[in-house]
N, C-alpha and C positions, 0 to 999 in steps of 0.2 A: 597770729594767732602761731604761740609757740609752744614745743614742749619742753618738759623739764632734763630728763635726764637718760642715760643710758648706765648698764649693770652688766658686771662680769665677772666670774669667779667661780671658784670650788676648789676641788682635792686634782692636783695634779703635777709631774716631776718638773721642776723649775716654773713653779706658779709664777711668780713675779714677772718672767719673760713672757710667759703665753699670756697672763693677764694685760699686758702693753700692746702686744700684738691683737686682742679681741678687741681694747678700747680703740685702735685705730679702726677696726671694723664699724665702731660704733660712733665714731666721731661727730657724723650729722646730727647725732642727738643732743650733743652738747660741747660748747666750745668756750665756754669761758675758764674753767678748771679741769683737773683731772688727778686723780690721787687713786692709791693703792695701801692696803692694808694687808701685812704677811706675817704669819706666825710659826715658827719654828723653834718650838722650847721658849723662843720671847718674841712679843710683838713689834713691828716695824710698822710706821706707815708713814708715806713720802705722797703729798702734795702740793699742787702751784698753780696759778692763774696761768691761763693760756691753751693754747690744743696742747694733745698727748704728748708730741715730741716737745716741748717747750717745758711742760709740767714735770715732767717724767725723762728725761736724759736716761738713753742705753746706760752709760757709764753707772749711774746710781742704781739702777732697777734689775743691775746684774750682779750688784753689792748685796743686794736684798734675797737673799738665800732662805728658801722654805716650800712648802709642798701644797700651804694650804692658806687662802686669800681673797681678798675681794677689790672690787676696784670700781672706776666710776667717771663718767663725762657729766659733766653741770652746765644748766641755762637754767639761771635762777627765776621761778615765778614764785617763791616766799623766801623770803632773805636777800640783803643786797649782793650786791659780785664783789664779796670780797675774799681775800685767802682765808680767813676765820672762818668763812662757811663753803670751803671746799670740801667735799668728802672724799673716802669713808671718814665718819668719824669715829673719834674712838675715845673709850671713857675707861678709866680703872677705877672700880668700887670694890672696897673690902680686899685689897690687893690681887683682885683677880681684872682682867681684862675683856673687852669687847668692842667691836667694832661695827658701826653699819652704814648701808647706802642704801638709799632710795629713791625711787623714780616714783614719782604722782605730787599730789598735794590735798592738803588736810583744808578741807571747808570752813572750819572754826577753830583755825589755831590760833589765832591772837586769844578768843577767851581762854581755852586749854592751856597757855600760857600765861597767862594771870592768874587762875585758879591755882597753877603750880607754884608759881611767884609768893601767892598768898599763904600757900602751906610750908614755904622755907624754900623753896627749889631755888637754883641759882642757873639760868643759863648763859653758857657760854658762848653760845653765837646767836643769831635771829633767826636759825634755818626753821623751819616745821620740824624738821627730821630729828631734831635732839628730844622731840616731846614724845616719840616711842622709847627712849633712853628714861626718861624722868618717871613714865608712866610703870615701865616694867621694874626700875628701881623700888619706886613706890608699892607693887603690889609683891615683890620678891621679898625685897631688904634681907638680901644673901648673896654671895659672890657668885658673878656671871656666870662662872663655869657651873653652878648647879643649876642654873634656871632649865626648866624642862620644855623642851619646843612647843610640846603641846598644849602648856599651860599658855606658854608666852603668845600662841597666836589666839587662844580664845580671849585671853585678854587685849592684845593686839585689835582683832576683829570687830571690837567694840567700838572702837574708832569710826568715825564718820569720813571717807574720802576718799581719795584714789592714791593706792601704795602698791608696787611691787617693791619686796624688801631683800638685801641680803645682809647677814648677820654672821662674823666669824668669831669664834671661840676660841679658846687655846685647843681645844680638842675635836671641831667640827666647823662646818657649814651650815648656815641654817637659811631657806629660804621661805616668802612668805610671799601669796598675792591676796589680793583683797577680796571679801567675798565677791564683787559686783564686776571684777576683773576689767576695770578701766584699764590698763596700761598692760601689755604684755610681758612674759618671763619662761623661757625654754630652759631646758634641762637637756643634756648630753651625756649617754654613757657609753664606756667601751672601756670593758675589762675592769681595772681598780680606779678608773680615774672619774670624774664627775667634774661637769661645767656647768655652770648657769648664765644665762644671756638675756637682754632684755629683746634681742633678736636672732634666728637660727643662725642669719648669713654670716654672722660674725665667729661660728664656730670652725674649727677644722674640719675639713672635708667628710673624715672619716666618723662612725661611731653613730649609733643611735638616738634620736631624738626625739623629745615631744614638748609640747606646751603647757604649762600648767595650770589644772582648771582652777577657776576662782575658787577662793576659800579653803586653797591648799596648801601644805605645807612640805617641803624636803629638808631633808637632814643628811647630810652625807658627812661621813668619818671614813679613817684611814681601815678600818674594817668593814665598812657595811654603808648600806644608801636604807631609808625609808622614804617613803612618801606616803601621804593621806590626805583625802578632802573631808574637813571638818563642818563645812556652810555648804550648802545648796540654797543659792538663790537666783532668782533670773538675771543673769549677765547684762549689764549695762556697758560694753565695750565702746571705745571710743574711736568714732568714725574718722574723726582727722588720723589717726595711726594709717588708714589704707589712704586717703587722700595727700597726705605732705609726710608724715614724721618718718616713716620706716624708709628704710632701703626696699627698692623697688625687686632686687631678687629674695627678700623676706619671704615667709608665710607665716601671716599673721590671722590668727582666730578661725584656723582654717583654710585659707585662702590665698593664693599670691596674689602677693601688692601688685606687681607687673599688669597681670589679667585685671584686675579690680579698676585703678585708673587707665588704662586704654579701654576698657568696656563703658567707664563715665564718660570719655571722649567721645564716643560712640552715639552715648544717649545723649549729651549735650547736641551733637550736630543734628541727630535727630529730631529733637525739639525747638531747635533754634537755628533755621535754614538760613543760610546768606550767599548772596552771589559775589564772589571775590576769583582773585587770581592764586592769592598763596595763602598757606597756612602757615603762619610763624609761632613756634612755643616759646614762649617764655622759659629760659635755661635757669637750673636745670628743673625744676618743681613743675612745669607745665608739659614736658617733653613725650610723656607717655599717654598723657589727653591729648596732646596733638596729635601722635600718630594714630591714635583712635577717630578722631574730630575728621582726621584727613579720607583715613579709609570711608569712613560712611557717608562723608558728602562728597568724594572724588576731585577734592582741591588739593593741588599738588604739595607737599609738605616742604618748606624750605627754611632751614635753621639761620634765619638771618640774623637772629642775635647771637652775640658771642659772649661767651663767658670767660673772666679769666680767672686761672682754676686758682690762682694763689690770694684771692682775696675770700675772704669767709664767707657765709650767710649773712644780709643783710640785718636780720634781727638781733645780730651778735650788740650793737650800739642802737636802739630805739629812737632814742632821739636823734641820730645823723641818719637814717634810713635813708631819705631823699639824697644826702649826698652821697652815701655810698653806693646808689645804682649806679651812679657816672662810673665810680671806679672799677664795678664789678662787670657790667656791661657794655659793649659797643655795636654799632648797627653794620652791617654790609649794604651800605649806599645802592649798589646797584641789583641788590635782590629786591630791592622796595621800591625803588624811583619810580612813578606813575603808576604804580600797580594797587588793587585793591586786597589790602592784607587783612588776615582774621589773625589777630594775639589770640593765644589759648593760654590759660593760666588755669593751675589746680584751685585757687580761692582768691579772693580780695576779703581782706580784714579791716583794717584802715583807712586802706585805698592810696597812701603815701607811696609807695612802690610802684603802685601798677600807675599812678600818675605820673612819677617821672619816666618810665619806663616808655610810655604814650609820645612823653614830649622827643623821647630820644628816636622814635621812629618816625614822627611825624617832621622832624630835623631832616631827614632822608628825603623826604618831599613824597610819598604815597600819594596816591588818586584818593583812596579813602582807607581809614582804620576803625575796624569794627574788633570788639571785645567779646570772648564768649570765654565761661567761666565754667569748669568742671566739677562742681560743687554747687548748693544753695547758698543765698543771701546769708552770710554770719549776721545774726540780729539781736543776739543774747548774750552777757557776760559766762563765763565759765568759771566753776569754783575746784573742778577735779584735777589742776596738773596743766593748765593752758593759760598764756598769760594773756587774759581777757578781763582788767582791771572794772573795766564803766562800758555800758552800754554806749555811752554820748562819744566813744571812741570807735563804734562800728558804722562806716559807712551805707552798709549794706540796709539799716532800719531806717533810711529817711529816704527809700522806696529806687526802683532801677531809674526815673526819668531824672533823678537827682545824681546818680552815680555817675551815669551817663554822660551829662553836663560838666560833673567835676572832673571826668577822665577825659573831657575833651574827645570823645569818640563819634562816630557816626550812628552807629549800634551797638547794643550791650544785651546780653542774653545770659542766665546763667540755668544751669542743671536745676530739675526741678527735686524736691523732696521728694515725690513719687517716683522720679525715674532715679535717683540716686537707690533708692531702696530695692526698687525692684532688681540694679545690678547688683545688688549685696545681698538678692535671694529673702529679702525683708528685714526689717530694721526690729524686730522683739527683742533681738538682744545687744542692741547698741544705744549709748547714749546719741540724742540727737538734740539736745537741750539748746547746742547755740546756734542749729537752725531753726527749733520750732519753741522754744521756749520750754518745753514739756520736759518735767523731770520725773520717768517711769519707776517705781518702787519694785 
């Protein structure tokens, strides 16, 4: 289960350097491609495949002079992993330019693309992000510099799906968050500067900051700033932002990510007791949950799985996930041999990675291997910005005994939906479709 992208941008002196720095802080949200669009009397867009340091070399970014811009790191959930789909996407229409960066997913994108193509629209990418530009061109039929941001939002908010958006125009930066608030989007204000980011932890340390409300619009210009919430609906914020996506030092949906993950681990230990000698986190995603599990259970924490920091997250090449685990992780045999171990991870989706990790641990000859998961079983596909295309891929839907056998562990335990919601202080404002199959309106 994987998130889509990270956004960063705004109005700031030497904005290109600041965006590159901010995108490094959001690198965990996408490692396929990165890009920057800048305006300073004229537009410039630089983007490429790979990590920020590869796609956006310092020497090239430093030549992109300007004070307004937006940036993007990408993991594809819609559109193939190709440079043509890297963002931001820049459009020239009636001699005026606009650039867009998107975090999220449109659930009926193929249908919308076919409808637009039947009306004569030509798509230059196969990313659902381009749909926003076509919808706006169709609505306004005027140069982008003349588009009213609030009218833009009223048109965009008709689209079903998950989207936090940044638009760069020749004279402003516009940010929008969908009416249900699936994906986060933050604002930082300091003096005459305004920055936008998918996570507050990517901002510079100073400055006032707040999270945009669902259904809201923000407009930043050289001379001012406007913010307004246009639509009020019950939020459906993505629970997986807490479980896996976000940095632990971020604040999302009003809560600290570190605190939530540790408490989920504690609740998992309370619900799934086990007699064991060591708690071993699956690094890095299960580390905070393992701390909570260890605190609650009293079983010592032992980071016996060592991660190679130079290998990216295994979701970057899903078809090679199992092979990537061996390059990414190694086991400290002395900490495992002859012991009853409890492996702790944040989630199990397809089970491919988890199975390989269990095999690595078993090679170190433990006495027993138990597996605990600090989230409920993932049983349903997601249409709103997570890479789950089919229920058949989800090992959790086949039942706990099947998963235990497939992983080859002595016992298996998940955090319950009820326990997760208790940690969150209730799930009324969250989307739990991947766990429960319910889609709240």
